[in-house]
C-alpha positions in Angstrom: 5.1 0.1 90.1 4.0 3.4 88.4 4.4 1.9 85.1 2.1 -0.8 86.0 -0.5 1.6 87.3 -0.3 3.7 84.1 -0.6 0.6 81.9 -3.6 -0.6 84.0 -5.2 2.8 83.7 -4.8 2.8 79.9 -6.1 -0.9 79.7 -9.1 0.2 81.8 -9.9 3.1 79.4 -9.6 0.7 76.5 -12.0 -1.8 78.1 -14.9 0.6 77.6 -14.0 1.4 74.2 -16.6 0.9 71.3 -15.8 0.1 67.7 -14.0 2.7 65.7 -14.2 2.9 62.0 -10.8 3.1 60.2 -8.6 3.4 63.2 -4.7 3.4 63.5 -2.7 1.4 65.7 -0.5 3.6 68.1 2.6 2.2 69.6 3.8 4.3 72.6 7.5 4.4 73.8 6.1 3.2 77.1 5.2 -0.1 75.4 1.5 0.6 75.3 -0.3 -0.4 72.1 -3.9 0.8 71.3 -6.2 1.6 68.3 -7.7 5.0 67.7 -8.1 7.7 65.2 -6.2 11.0 65.0 -8.9 13.8 65.0 -6.5 16.7 65.5 -3.0 18.2 66.3 -2.3 21.5 68.0 0.7 23.7 67.0 2.7 22.1 69.8 2.6 18.8 68.3 0.1 17.3 70.7 -2.2 14.8 68.9 -5.9 14.4 69.7 -6.8 10.7 69.4 -10.3 9.4 69.4 -10.6 6.0 71.2 -14.2 4.8 71.2 -16.1 7.5 73.0 -12.9 8.7 74.8 -10.4 11.3 73.7 -6.8 10.9 74.5 -3.9 13.5 74.0 -0.3 12.5 73.4 2.8 14.4 72.4 4.4 13.1 69.1 7.5 12.3 71.1 5.5 9.9 73.2 4.6 7.8 70.2 7.0 5.4 68.7 5.1 4.6 65.6 1.6 4.8 64.2 0.5 1.9 62.0 -2.2 3.0 59.4 -4.9 0.3 59.2 -8.6 -0.3 59.3 -8.8 -2.0 62.6 -12.0 -1.3 64.5 -10.4 -0.4 67.8 -12.8 -2.9 69.4 -11.3 -4.7 72.4 -11.8 -8.5 72.5 -12.3 -9.4 75.9 -11.6 -13.0 75.5 -8.1 -12.2 74.1 -7.5 -9.8 77.0 -8.5 -12.3 79.6 -6.3 -14.9 78.0 -3.4 -12.5 78.0 -3.9 -11.7 81.6 -4.2 -15.5 82.4 -0.8 -16.1 80.6 0.7 -13.2 82.5 -0.5 -14.7 85.8 0.8 -18.1 85.0 4.2 -16.6 84.1 4.3 -14.6 87.2 3.4 -17.6 89.4 6.2 -19.6 87.7 8.8 -16.7 88.1 7.8 -15.7 91.6 6.5 -19.0 93.1 3.4 -17.0 94.4 -0.1 -17.1 93.4 -2.1 -13.8 92.5 -3.5 -13.5 96.0 0.0 -13.7 97.6 1.4 -11.1 94.9 -1.7 -8.8 95.8 -0.8 -9.0 99.5 2.8 -7.9 98.6 1.6 -5.2 96.3 -0.7 -3.6 99.0 2.3 -3.4 101.3 4.5 -1.9 98.6 2.0 0.8 98.0 2.3 1.9 101.6 6.1 1.7 101.2 6.0 3.9 98.2 3.5 6.5 99.2 3.6 6.5 103.0 5.3 8.6 105.4 8.4 7.5 107.1 6.5 5.6 109.9 4.4 3.9 107.3 7.4 2.9 105.4 8.9 1.3 108.6 5.7 -0.5 109.2 5.5 -1.7 105.6 9.1 -3.1 105.7 8.2 -4.9 108.9 5.0 -6.2 107.3 7.0 -7.5 104.3 9.3 -9.3 106.7 6.4 -10.9 108.5 4.8 -12.0 105.3 8.0 -13.5 104.2 7.7 -15.9 107.3 4.4 -17.2 105.7 5.8 -17.5 102.1 9.0 -16.6 100.3 8.7 -13.1 98.9 12.3 -12.8 97.8 11.6 -13.9 94.3 8.9 -11.5 93.8 10.9 -8.6 95.1 13.7 -9.6 92.8 11.6 -9.8 89.9 9.9 -6.3 90.3 13.0 -4.5 91.7 14.0 -3.1 88.2 10.4 -1.5 87.8 10.3 0.2 91.1 10.7 3.8 91.5 14.1 5.0 92.6 12.6 6.2 95.9 11.1 2.7 96.7 14.1 0.6 95.5 16.2 1.3 98.5 13.7 0.2 100.9 13.0 -3.0 98.9 16.9 -3.6 98.9 16.9 -3.2 102.6 14.0 -5.8 103.1 15.8 -8.2 100.5 19.0 -7.8 102.3 17.3 -8.7 105.7 15.7 -11.8 104.0 18.8 -13.1 102.1 22.1 -11.2 102.6 24.2 -13.5 100.3 21.7 -13.1 97.3 21.2 -9.5 97.7 24.9 -8.5 97.9 
């Protein structure tokens, strides 16, 4: 879940990006790709990268590769929307749930991940109640590998209560 939040944060930053002249394409080890221009490097190996009007800082060991090119760094909103529509279609196919249903689950997962123990118990019960309305098991199964180690046991517990045979 944190990976998705981090990715969403970077994408949000990139949405406000203006054109850059003679940018490079940065491929981070986390899978994020963006265009920008290196404007500095400190003695500790931290790169200062200009992305539109924003300045980002990355350690060299966070960057998988840098592709030198003359891309402008401009975000094509239509391509971005198309990519998210394809992702939504894929997630609907894999999980059997529409984006509103997935959003309901994600809001509960947030409480499960960040809440106190009483909030976690409430969130687990909420997931079980939601499962009575629609099958959340495929969604939980799909996202289980990307969940934090502190959240995964709680999700496994819910999955076990929904379908013991598949979970074991």
